[in-house]
N, CA, C and O atoms as CSV, one atom per row, in Angstrom:
chain,resi,resn,atom,element,x,y,z
A,1,MET,N,N,-43.382,-48.755,-25.609
A,1,MET,CA,C,-42.176,-48.131,-26.940
A,1,MET,C,C,-42.011,-48.961,-27.971
A,1,MET,O,O,-41.751,-50.159,-27.857
A,2,LYS,N,N,-42.175,-48.277,-29.147
A,2,LYS,CA,C,-41.449,-49.356,-30.477
A,2,LYS,C,C,-40.151,-49.494,-30.658
A,2,LYS,O,O,-39.241,-48.667,-30.595
A,3,GLU,N,N,-40.157,-50.609,-30.885
A,3,GLU,CA,C,-38.655,-51.119,-31.122
A,3,GLU,C,C,-38.111,-50.994,-32.539
A,3,GLU,O,O,-38.576,-51.709,-33.427
A,4,VAL,N,N,-37.444,-50.385,-32.708
A,4,VAL,CA,C,-36.017,-49.914,-33.679
A,4,VAL,C,C,-35.294,-51.533,-34.702
A,4,VAL,O,O,-34.533,-52.435,-34.349
A,5,ALA,N,N,-36.000,-51.244,-36.010
A,5,ALA,CA,C,-35.372,-52.478,-36.555
A,5,ALA,C,C,-33.970,-52.449,-36.447
A,5,ALA,O,O,-33.246,-51.453,-36.420
A,6,PRO,N,N,-33.638,-53.700,-36.386
A,6,PRO,CA,C,-31.635,-53.700,-36.720
A,6,PRO,C,C,-31.167,-52.937,-37.531
A,6,PRO,O,O,-30.310,-52.077,-37.328
A,7,TRP,N,N,-31.630,-53.167,-38.383
A,7,TRP,CA,C,-31.103,-52.464,-39.705
A,7,TRP,C,C,-30.965,-50.503,-39.576
A,7,TRP,O,O,-30.138,-49.763,-40.108
A,8,ARG,N,N,-32.137,-50.159,-38.657
A,8,ARG,CA,C,-32.441,-48.754,-38.763
A,8,ARG,C,C,-31.316,-48.415,-37.116
A,8,ARG,O,O,-31.064,-47.329,-36.593
A,9,GLN,N,N,-31.043,-49.268,-36.860
A,9,GLN,CA,C,-29.666,-48.597,-35.105
A,9,GLN,C,C,-28.930,-47.917,-35.722
A,9,GLN,O,O,-28.538,-48.055,-36.881
A,10,GLY,N,N,-28.688,-47.100,-34.935
A,10,GLY,CA,C,-27.060,-46.767,-35.350
A,10,GLY,C,C,-27.376,-45.906,-36.636
A,10,GLY,O,O,-26.251,-45.790,-37.124
A,11,ILE,N,N,-28.217,-45.258,-37.443
A,11,ILE,CA,C,-27.962,-44.583,-39.000
A,11,ILE,C,C,-27.676,-43.390,-38.459
A,11,ILE,O,O,-26.573,-42.859,-38.589
A,12,LEU,N,N,-28.676,-42.866,-37.796
A,12,LEU,CA,C,-28.033,-41.156,-37.203
A,12,LEU,C,C,-27.095,-40.936,-36.329
A,12,LEU,O,O,-26.886,-39.743,-36.109
A,13,SER,N,N,-26.363,-41.799,-35.670
A,13,SER,CA,C,-25.669,-41.601,-34.359
A,13,SER,C,C,-24.562,-41.216,-34.303
A,13,SER,O,O,-23.900,-41.102,-33.271
A,14,HIS,N,N,-24.048,-40.845,-35.943
A,14,HIS,CA,C,-22.972,-39.769,-36.197
A,14,HIS,C,C,-23.817,-38.700,-36.424
A,14,HIS,O,O,-23.069,-37.855,-35.931
A,15,HIS,N,N,-24.641,-38.155,-36.728
A,15,HIS,CA,C,-25.298,-36.967,-36.973
A,15,HIS,C,C,-25.550,-36.179,-34.875
A,15,HIS,O,O,-25.937,-36.656,-33.808
A,16,LYS,N,N,-25.033,-34.810,-35.364
A,16,LYS,CA,C,-25.315,-34.351,-34.159
A,16,LYS,C,C,-25.406,-32.969,-34.667
A,16,LYS,O,O,-24.941,-32.615,-35.751
A,17,ARG,N,N,-26.216,-31.967,-33.579
A,17,ARG,CA,C,-26.668,-30.381,-34.114
A,17,ARG,C,C,-25.693,-29.873,-34.232
A,17,ARG,O,O,-24.824,-29.799,-33.364
A,18,VAL,N,N,-25.647,-29.402,-35.385
A,18,VAL,CA,C,-24.703,-28.540,-36.256
A,18,VAL,C,C,-24.867,-26.938,-35.623
A,18,VAL,O,O,-23.899,-26.413,-35.072
A,19,LYS,N,N,-25.961,-26.337,-35.734
A,19,LYS,CA,C,-25.840,-25.166,-35.411
A,19,LYS,C,C,-26.468,-24.960,-33.849
A,19,LYS,O,O,-27.611,-25.299,-33.540
A,20,LEU,N,N,-25.577,-24.391,-33.008
A,20,LEU,CA,C,-25.707,-24.008,-31.742
A,20,LEU,C,C,-26.955,-23.132,-31.361
A,20,LEU,O,O,-27.428,-22.317,-32.153
A,21,THR,N,N,-27.500,-23.364,-29.999
A,21,THR,CA,C,-28.541,-22.344,-29.555
A,21,THR,C,C,-28.393,-21.145,-29.323
A,21,THR,O,O,-27.250,-21.214,-28.870
A,22,GLN,N,N,-28.697,-19.883,-29.263
A,22,GLN,CA,C,-28.023,-18.778,-28.308
A,22,GLN,C,C,-27.962,-19.159,-27.112
A,22,GLN,O,O,-27.039,-18.729,-26.419
A,23,LYS,N,N,-29.019,-20.148,-26.504
A,23,LYS,CA,C,-28.074,-20.204,-25.116
A,23,LYS,C,C,-26.742,-20.897,-24.769
A,23,LYS,O,O,-25.886,-20.625,-23.927
A,24,GLN,N,N,-26.844,-21.921,-25.727
A,24,GLN,CA,C,-25.810,-22.374,-25.743
A,24,GLN,C,C,-24.372,-21.542,-26.298
A,24,GLN,O,O,-23.257,-22.036,-26.127
A,25,MET,N,N,-24.505,-20.709,-26.726
A,25,MET,CA,C,-23.477,-19.783,-27.739
A,25,MET,C,C,-23.488,-18.497,-26.491
A,25,MET,O,O,-23.012,-17.382,-26.705
A,26,GLY,N,N,-23.913,-18.771,-25.616
A,26,GLY,CA,C,-24.182,-17.636,-24.572
A,26,GLY,C,C,-23.559,-18.050,-23.174
A,26,GLY,O,O,-22.988,-17.365,-22.326
A,27,ASP,N,N,-23.901,-19.579,-23.226
A,27,ASP,CA,C,-23.242,-19.837,-22.152
A,27,ASP,C,C,-21.525,-19.845,-21.627
A,27,ASP,O,O,-20.659,-20.071,-22.472
A,28,ILE,N,N,-21.192,-19.611,-20.344
A,28,ILE,CA,C,-20.038,-19.203,-20.329
A,28,ILE,C,C,-19.128,-20.650,-19.679
A,28,ILE,O,O,-19.379,-21.140,-18.578
A,29,SER,N,N,-18.572,-20.917,-20.168
A,29,SER,CA,C,-17.494,-22.394,-20.098
A,29,SER,C,C,-16.557,-21.752,-18.819
A,29,SER,O,O,-16.183,-20.607,-18.567
A,30,PRO,N,N,-16.361,-23.114,-18.118
A,30,PRO,CA,C,-15.461,-23.200,-16.793
A,30,PRO,C,C,-14.218,-22.587,-17.032
A,30,PRO,O,O,-13.536,-22.032,-16.171
A,31,LYS,N,N,-13.940,-22.701,-18.229
A,31,LYS,CA,C,-12.117,-22.365,-18.906
A,31,LYS,C,C,-12.662,-21.064,-19.334
A,31,LYS,O,O,-11.656,-20.638,-18.767
A,32,VAL,N,N,-13.151,-20.208,-19.693
A,32,VAL,CA,C,-13.664,-19.275,-20.185
A,32,VAL,C,C,-13.663,-18.067,-18.732
A,32,VAL,O,O,-12.991,-17.048,-18.571
A,33,ARG,N,N,-14.450,-18.550,-18.067
A,33,ARG,CA,C,-14.662,-18.338,-16.805
A,33,ARG,C,C,-13.267,-17.765,-15.737
A,33,ARG,O,O,-13.114,-16.682,-15.172
A,34,LYS,N,N,-12.581,-18.733,-15.759
A,34,LYS,CA,C,-11.508,-18.867,-15.247
A,34,LYS,C,C,-10.056,-17.825,-15.772
A,34,LYS,O,O,-9.034,-17.566,-15.136
A,35,GLU,N,N,-10.476,-17.390,-17.183
A,35,GLU,CA,C,-9.391,-16.751,-17.799
A,35,GLU,C,C,-9.860,-15.463,-17.709
A,35,GLU,O,O,-8.955,-14.679,-17.424
A,36,VAL,N,N,-11.289,-14.790,-17.892
A,36,VAL,CA,C,-11.880,-13.394,-17.422
A,36,VAL,C,C,-11.317,-13.435,-15.811
A,36,VAL,O,O,-10.573,-12.493,-15.540
A,37,ARG,N,N,-11.536,-14.261,-14.869
A,37,ARG,CA,C,-11.502,-14.194,-13.692
A,37,ARG,C,C,-10.076,-13.682,-12.829
A,37,ARG,O,O,-9.899,-13.054,-11.785
A,38,GLU,N,N,-8.896,-14.501,-14.181
A,38,GLU,CA,C,-7.844,-14.282,-14.191
A,38,GLU,C,C,-6.809,-12.787,-14.765
A,38,GLU,O,O,-5.702,-12.333,-14.474
A,39,ARG,N,N,-7.845,-12.447,-15.643
A,39,ARG,CA,C,-7.383,-11.359,-16.513
A,39,ARG,C,C,-7.350,-9.948,-15.436
A,39,ARG,O,O,-6.706,-8.898,-15.413
A,40,SER,N,N,-8.251,-10.475,-14.722
A,40,SER,CA,C,-9.488,-9.155,-13.848
A,40,SER,C,C,-8.833,-9.057,-12.740
A,40,SER,O,O,-9.075,-8.021,-12.122
A,41,GLY,N,N,-7.905,-9.939,-12.147
A,41,GLY,CA,C,-7.667,-10.611,-10.637
A,41,GLY,C,C,-8.889,-10.272,-9.557
A,41,GLY,O,O,-8.790,-9.952,-8.372
A,42,GLY,N,N,-10.054,-10.452,-10.364
A,42,GLY,CA,C,-11.211,-10.576,-9.326
A,42,GLY,C,C,-11.910,-9.130,-8.966
A,42,GLY,O,O,-12.983,-8.933,-8.397
A,43,ILE,N,N,-10.978,-8.201,-9.468
A,43,ILE,CA,C,-11.477,-6.751,-9.172
A,43,ILE,C,C,-12.179,-6.364,-10.689
A,43,ILE,O,O,-11.686,-6.532,-11.805
A,44,CYS,N,N,-13.817,-5.650,-10.238
A,44,CYS,CA,C,-14.371,-5.201,-11.508
A,44,CYS,C,C,-13.445,-4.458,-12.748
A,44,CYS,O,O,-13.036,-3.299,-12.681
A,45,GLU,N,N,-13.262,-5.191,-13.645
A,45,GLU,CA,C,-12.620,-4.180,-14.778
A,45,GLU,C,C,-13.884,-3.094,-15.395
A,45,GLU,O,O,-13.224,-2.677,-16.346
A,46,LEU,N,N,-14.956,-2.499,-15.496
A,46,LEU,CA,C,-15.458,-2.227,-16.164
A,46,LEU,C,C,-15.354,-0.780,-15.258
A,46,LEU,O,O,-15.116,0.255,-15.881
A,47,ARG,N,N,-15.507,-0.737,-14.016
A,47,ARG,CA,C,-15.079,0.515,-12.951
A,47,ARG,C,C,-15.547,1.860,-13.583
A,47,ARG,O,O,-14.824,2.799,-13.915
A,48,ILE,N,N,-17.344,1.734,-13.713
A,48,ILE,CA,C,-18.109,3.199,-13.920
A,48,ILE,C,C,-19.025,3.351,-13.241
A,48,ILE,O,O,-19.714,4.360,-13.393
A,49,ARG,N,N,-19.355,2.343,-12.209
A,49,ARG,CA,C,-20.197,2.734,-10.985
A,49,ARG,C,C,-19.086,2.325,-9.747
A,49,ARG,O,O,-19.433,2.265,-8.567
A,50,CYS,N,N,-18.187,2.150,-10.051
A,50,CYS,CA,C,-17.252,1.611,-8.805
A,50,CYS,C,C,-15.744,1.951,-8.950
A,50,CYS,O,O,-15.116,2.180,-9.984
A,51,HIS,N,N,-15.309,1.928,-7.644
A,51,HIS,CA,C,-13.574,1.986,-8.399
A,51,HIS,C,C,-12.937,0.802,-7.929
A,51,HIS,O,O,-12.282,0.717,-6.891
A,52,GLY,N,N,-13.168,-0.125,-8.766
A,52,GLY,CA,C,-12.525,-1.298,-7.851
A,52,GLY,C,C,-13.030,-2.283,-7.477
A,52,GLY,O,O,-12.440,-3.334,-7.727
A,53,ALA,N,N,-13.902,-2.314,-6.973
A,53,ALA,CA,C,-15.051,-3.187,-6.283
A,53,ALA,C,C,-14.554,-4.760,-6.857
A,53,ALA,O,O,-14.056,-5.155,-7.911
A,54,PRO,N,N,-14.910,-5.320,-5.766
A,54,PRO,CA,C,-15.107,-7.093,-6.133
A,54,PRO,C,C,-15.732,-7.519,-7.222
A,54,PRO,O,O,-16.877,-7.092,-7.372
A,55,ALA,N,N,-15.132,-8.532,-8.355
A,55,ALA,CA,C,-15.844,-9.060,-9.322
A,55,ALA,C,C,-16.899,-10.213,-8.991
A,55,ALA,O,O,-16.429,-11.321,-8.735
A,56,VAL,N,N,-18.037,-10.078,-8.978
A,56,VAL,CA,C,-19.123,-11.194,-8.652
A,56,VAL,C,C,-19.888,-11.931,-9.872
A,56,VAL,O,O,-20.525,-12.977,-9.992
A,57,GLN,N,N,-19.429,-10.643,-10.890
A,57,GLN,CA,C,-20.629,-11.345,-12.159
A,57,GLN,C,C,-19.916,-10.783,-13.292
A,57,GLN,O,O,-19.211,-9.777,-13.213
A,58,GLN,N,N,-20.106,-11.423,-14.293
A,58,GLN,CA,C,-19.031,-11.876,-15.476
A,58,GLN,C,C,-20.137,-11.041,-16.344
A,58,GLN,O,O,-21.248,-11.536,-16.155
A,59,ALA,N,N,-20.162,-10.280,-16.953
A,59,ALA,CA,C,-20.841,-9.198,-18.450
A,59,ALA,C,C,-20.614,-9.058,-19.226
A,59,ALA,O,O,-19.787,-8.217,-19.580
A,60,HIS,N,N,-21.633,-10.312,-20.400
A,60,HIS,CA,C,-21.610,-9.998,-21.607
A,60,HIS,C,C,-21.323,-8.483,-22.564
A,60,HIS,O,O,-21.705,-7.366,-22.214
A,61,LEU,N,N,-20.840,-8.686,-23.361
A,61,LEU,CA,C,-20.812,-7.092,-23.779
A,61,LEU,C,C,-21.791,-6.987,-25.055
A,61,LEU,O,O,-22.420,-6.033,-25.515
A,62,THR,N,N,-21.651,-8.653,-25.542
A,62,THR,CA,C,-22.829,-8.827,-26.415
A,62,THR,C,C,-23.893,-9.417,-26.193
A,62,THR,O,O,-23.749,-10.615,-25.952
A,63,GLY,N,N,-25.021,-8.996,-26.179
A,63,GLY,CA,C,-26.127,-9.929,-25.771
A,63,GLY,C,C,-26.175,-11.364,-26.630
A,63,GLY,O,O,-25.688,-11.567,-27.742
A,64,ARG,N,N,-26.736,-12.078,-25.981
A,64,ARG,CA,C,-27.163,-13.652,-25.918
A,64,ARG,C,C,-27.705,-13.456,-27.971
A,64,ARG,O,O,-26.957,-13.683,-28.922
A,65,LYS,N,N,-28.662,-13.151,-28.015
A,65,LYS,CA,C,-29.570,-12.951,-29.176
A,65,LYS,C,C,-27.859,-12.082,-30.171
A,65,LYS,O,O,-27.361,-12.433,-31.240
A,66,GLN,N,N,-27.688,-11.623,-29.792
A,66,GLN,CA,C,-26.617,-11.019,-31.230
A,66,GLN,C,C,-25.257,-11.863,-31.326
A,66,GLN,O,O,-24.388,-11.608,-32.161
A,67,LEU,N,N,-25.161,-12.929,-30.352
A,67,LEU,CA,C,-24.181,-13.447,-30.714
A,67,LEU,C,C,-23.725,-14.308,-32.126
A,67,LEU,O,O,-24.685,-14.224,-32.891
A,68,THR,N,N,-22.835,-14.951,-32.641
A,68,THR,CA,C,-22.450,-15.487,-33.620
A,68,THR,C,C,-21.702,-16.004,-33.442
A,68,THR,O,O,-21.037,-16.075,-34.476
A,69,HIS,N,N,-21.095,-16.728,-32.368
A,69,HIS,CA,C,-19.968,-17.403,-32.283
A,69,HIS,C,C,-20.216,-18.004,-30.705
A,69,HIS,O,O,-20.894,-17.285,-29.971
A,70,LYS,N,N,-19.744,-19.177,-30.197
A,70,LYS,CA,C,-18.966,-19.270,-28.657
A,70,LYS,C,C,-18.738,-18.601,-27.862
A,70,LYS,O,O,-17.523,-18.439,-27.969
A,71,THR,N,N,-19.157,-17.898,-26.856
A,71,THR,CA,C,-18.353,-16.852,-25.566
A,71,THR,C,C,-17.327,-17.518,-25.516
A,71,THR,O,O,-17.232,-18.744,-25.578
A,72,THR,N,N,-15.907,-16.176,-25.316
A,72,THR,CA,C,-14.950,-16.037,-25.391
A,72,THR,C,C,-14.367,-15.024,-24.099
A,72,THR,O,O,-15.244,-14.467,-23.439
A,73,ALA,N,N,-13.327,-14.841,-23.825
A,73,ALA,CA,C,-12.887,-14.086,-22.552
A,73,ALA,C,C,-13.250,-12.654,-23.596
A,73,ALA,O,O,-13.984,-11.757,-23.179
A,74,ASP,N,N,-12.849,-12.629,-24.478
A,74,ASP,CA,C,-12.797,-11.027,-24.996
A,74,ASP,C,C,-14.507,-10.642,-25.075
A,74,ASP,O,O,-14.751,-9.445,-24.923
A,75,ASP,N,N,-15.522,-11.425,-25.267
A,75,ASP,CA,C,-16.951,-11.425,-25.106
A,75,ASP,C,C,-17.216,-10.680,-23.639
A,75,ASP,O,O,-18.082,-9.806,-23.631
A,76,LEU,N,N,-16.520,-10.978,-22.403
A,76,LEU,CA,C,-16.858,-10.695,-21.337
A,76,LEU,C,C,-16.292,-9.484,-20.137
A,76,LEU,O,O,-15.240,-8.960,-20.502
A,77,ARG,N,N,-16.589,-9.199,-19.384
A,77,ARG,CA,C,-16.029,-8.417,-18.369
A,77,ARG,C,C,-16.151,-8.954,-16.916
A,77,ARG,O,O,-17.262,-9.353,-16.566
A,78,ASP,N,N,-15.058,-9.006,-15.986
A,78,ASP,CA,C,-15.514,-9.300,-14.659
A,78,ASP,C,C,-16.260,-8.018,-14.437
A,78,ASP,O,O,-15.882,-7.057,-15.108
A,79,ALA,N,N,-17.300,-7.841,-13.571
A,79,ALA,CA,C,-17.935,-6.540,-13.296
A,79,ALA,C,C,-18.663,-7.313,-11.770
A,79,ALA,O,O,-19.007,-8.465,-11.509
A,80,CYS,N,N,-18.673,-5.858,-10.900
A,80,CYS,CA,C,-19.465,-5.853,-9.949
A,80,CYS,C,C,-21.069,-5.695,-10.132
A,80,CYS,O,O,-21.301,-5.331,-11.285
A,81,ILE,N,N,-22.138,-5.838,-9.438
A,81,ILE,CA,C,-23.237,-5.958,-9.851
A,81,ILE,C,C,-23.368,-4.943,-9.978
A,81,ILE,O,O,-23.731,-4.874,-11.152
A,82,ALA,N,N,-23.327,-3.483,-9.407
A,82,ALA,CA,C,-23.724,-2.301,-9.599
A,82,ALA,C,C,-23.267,-1.782,-11.240
A,82,ALA,O,O,-23.933,-0.966,-11.876
A,83,CYS,N,N,-21.979,-2.450,-11.765
A,83,CYS,CA,C,-21.604,-1.929,-13.477
A,83,CYS,C,C,-22.191,-2.993,-14.206
A,83,CYS,O,O,-22.015,-3.178,-15.411
A,84,HIS,N,N,-22.799,-3.597,-13.557
A,84,HIS,CA,C,-23.120,-4.604,-13.989
A,84,HIS,C,C,-24.357,-4.332,-14.847
A,84,HIS,O,O,-24.303,-4.411,-16.074
A,85,ARG,N,N,-25.420,-4.025,-14.216
A,85,ARG,CA,C,-26.646,-3.463,-13.787
A,85,ARG,C,C,-26.437,-2.092,-14.417
A,85,ARG,O,O,-27.408,-1.520,-14.914
A,86,TYR,N,N,-25.173,-1.504,-14.427
A,86,TYR,CA,C,-25.783,-0.062,-15.159
A,86,TYR,C,C,-25.670,-0.451,-16.864
A,86,TYR,O,O,-26.582,-0.158,-17.637
A,87,ILE,N,N,-24.052,-1.352,-17.433
A,87,ILE,CA,C,-24.092,-1.466,-18.698
A,87,ILE,C,C,-25.245,-2.160,-19.007
A,87,ILE,O,O,-25.743,-1.372,-19.812
A,88,ASP,N,N,-26.261,-3.375,-18.905
A,88,ASP,CA,C,-27.215,-3.452,-19.276
A,88,ASP,C,C,-28.612,-2.954,-19.625
A,88,ASP,O,O,-29.378,-3.103,-20.577
A,89,GLU,N,N,-28.633,-2.207,-18.298
A,89,GLU,CA,C,-30.396,-1.816,-17.859
A,89,GLU,C,C,-30.122,0.254,-18.019
A,89,GLU,O,O,-31.102,0.944,-17.738
A,90,THR,N,N,-29.172,0.771,-18.334
A,90,THR,CA,C,-29.393,2.071,-18.486
A,90,THR,C,C,-29.061,2.606,-20.469
A,90,THR,O,O,-28.508,1.872,-21.288
A,91,PRO,N,N,-29.426,3.567,-20.661
A,91,PRO,CA,C,-28.941,4.249,-22.410
A,91,PRO,C,C,-27.479,4.129,-21.920
A,91,PRO,O,O,-27.031,3.009,-22.166
A,92,GLU,N,N,-26.577,4.974,-21.280
A,92,GLU,CA,C,-25.503,5.365,-21.045
A,92,GLU,C,C,-24.573,4.389,-20.858
A,92,GLU,O,O,-23.368,4.421,-21.109
A,93,GLY,N,N,-25.385,3.326,-20.291
A,93,GLY,CA,C,-24.372,2.090,-19.789
A,93,GLY,C,C,-24.555,0.916,-21.275
A,93,GLY,O,O,-23.687,0.061,-21.456
A,94,ILE,N,N,-25.539,1.014,-22.051
A,94,ILE,CA,C,-25.471,0.738,-23.266
A,94,ILE,C,C,-24.560,0.858,-24.291
A,94,ILE,O,O,-23.779,0.020,-24.741
A,95,ARG,N,N,-24.827,2.436,-24.723
A,95,ARG,CA,C,-23.817,2.817,-25.235
A,95,ARG,C,C,-22.311,2.797,-24.809
A,95,ARG,O,O,-21.408,2.525,-25.599
A,96,TYR,N,N,-22.116,3.114,-23.476
A,96,TYR,CA,C,-20.744,2.698,-22.978
A,96,TYR,C,C,-20.310,1.283,-23.502
A,96,TYR,O,O,-19.105,1.160,-23.723
A,97,LYS,N,N,-21.147,0.158,-23.740
A,97,LYS,CA,C,-21.048,-1.359,-23.630
A,97,LYS,C,C,-20.659,-1.483,-25.381
A,97,LYS,O,O,-19.816,-2.165,-25.964
A,98,ARG,N,N,-21.758,-0.428,-25.921
A,98,ARG,CA,C,-21.539,-0.571,-27.229
A,98,ARG,C,C,-19.757,-0.319,-27.608
A,98,ARG,O,O,-18.990,-1.169,-28.060
A,99,LYS,N,N,-19.492,0.892,-27.312
A,99,LYS,CA,C,-18.098,1.754,-27.411
A,99,LYS,C,C,-16.735,1.002,-27.203
A,99,LYS,O,O,-15.711,1.079,-27.882
A,100,ILE,N,N,-17.065,0.054,-25.781
A,100,ILE,CA,C,-16.232,-0.855,-25.477
A,100,ILE,C,C,-15.601,-2.200,-26.493
A,100,ILE,O,O,-14.443,-2.560,-26.704
A,101,ARG,N,N,-17.028,-2.766,-27.026
A,101,ARG,CA,C,-16.832,-3.864,-27.397
A,101,ARG,C,C,-16.377,-3.637,-29.121
A,101,ARG,O,O,-16.164,-4.491,-29.981
A,102,GLY,N,N,-16.333,-2.045,-29.207
A,102,GLY,CA,C,-15.774,-1.562,-30.716
A,102,GLY,C,C,-17.181,-1.561,-31.767
A,102,GLY,O,O,-16.923,-1.671,-32.965
A,103,ASP,N,N,-18.219,-1.478,-31.487
A,103,ASP,CA,C,-19.438,-1.426,-31.932
A,103,ASP,C,C,-19.738,0.051,-32.273
A,103,ASP,O,O,-19.974,0.889,-31.403
A,104,HIS,N,N,-19.712,0.318,-33.609
A,104,HIS,CA,C,-20.213,1.865,-34.264
A,104,HIS,C,C,-21.535,1.931,-34.719
A,104,HIS,O,O,-21.970,3.016,-35.105
A,105,ASN,N,N,-22.334,0.790,-34.732
A,105,ASN,CA,C,-23.497,1.055,-34.931
A,105,ASN,C,C,-24.273,1.193,-33.748
A,105,ASN,O,O,-24.543,0.535,-32.743
A,106,GLU,N,N,-24.495,2.146,-34.180
A,106,GLU,CA,C,-25.591,3.033,-32.752
A,106,GLU,C,C,-27.392,2.344,-32.437
A,106,GLU,O,O,-28.241,2.576,-31.577
A,107,SER,N,N,-27.333,1.538,-33.506
A,107,SER,CA,C,-28.917,1.759,-33.909
A,107,SER,C,C,-29.087,-0.270,-33.003
A,107,SER,O,O,-29.879,-0.839,-32.251
A,108,ALA,N,N,-28.182,-0.511,-33.515
A,108,ALA,CA,C,-28.431,-2.093,-32.887
A,108,ALA,C,C,-28.369,-2.444,-31.821
A,108,ALA,O,O,-28.579,-3.626,-31.546
């Protein structure tokens, strides 16, 4: 490996990546995960395919590709598997997700 001249060492060490990747914005931090779990009490918050089943997943209301900020507790709902699949995989579920996140642009 090529040696770096002493005068060049540390030149860019203060630079950090400014823009987060979509994956980084979609990642759920332990703090946010805990906040969502405390809000739900461990019970599915969606309750569209269940009647209060244990929440085992956290569902994004906005897909990673559409995120413009780091994921917060407001972007998530604690969900059982059936409800999570419903809002991610069915046309009715996708419309429901848009409704609960307040998105009035149906074409998005």
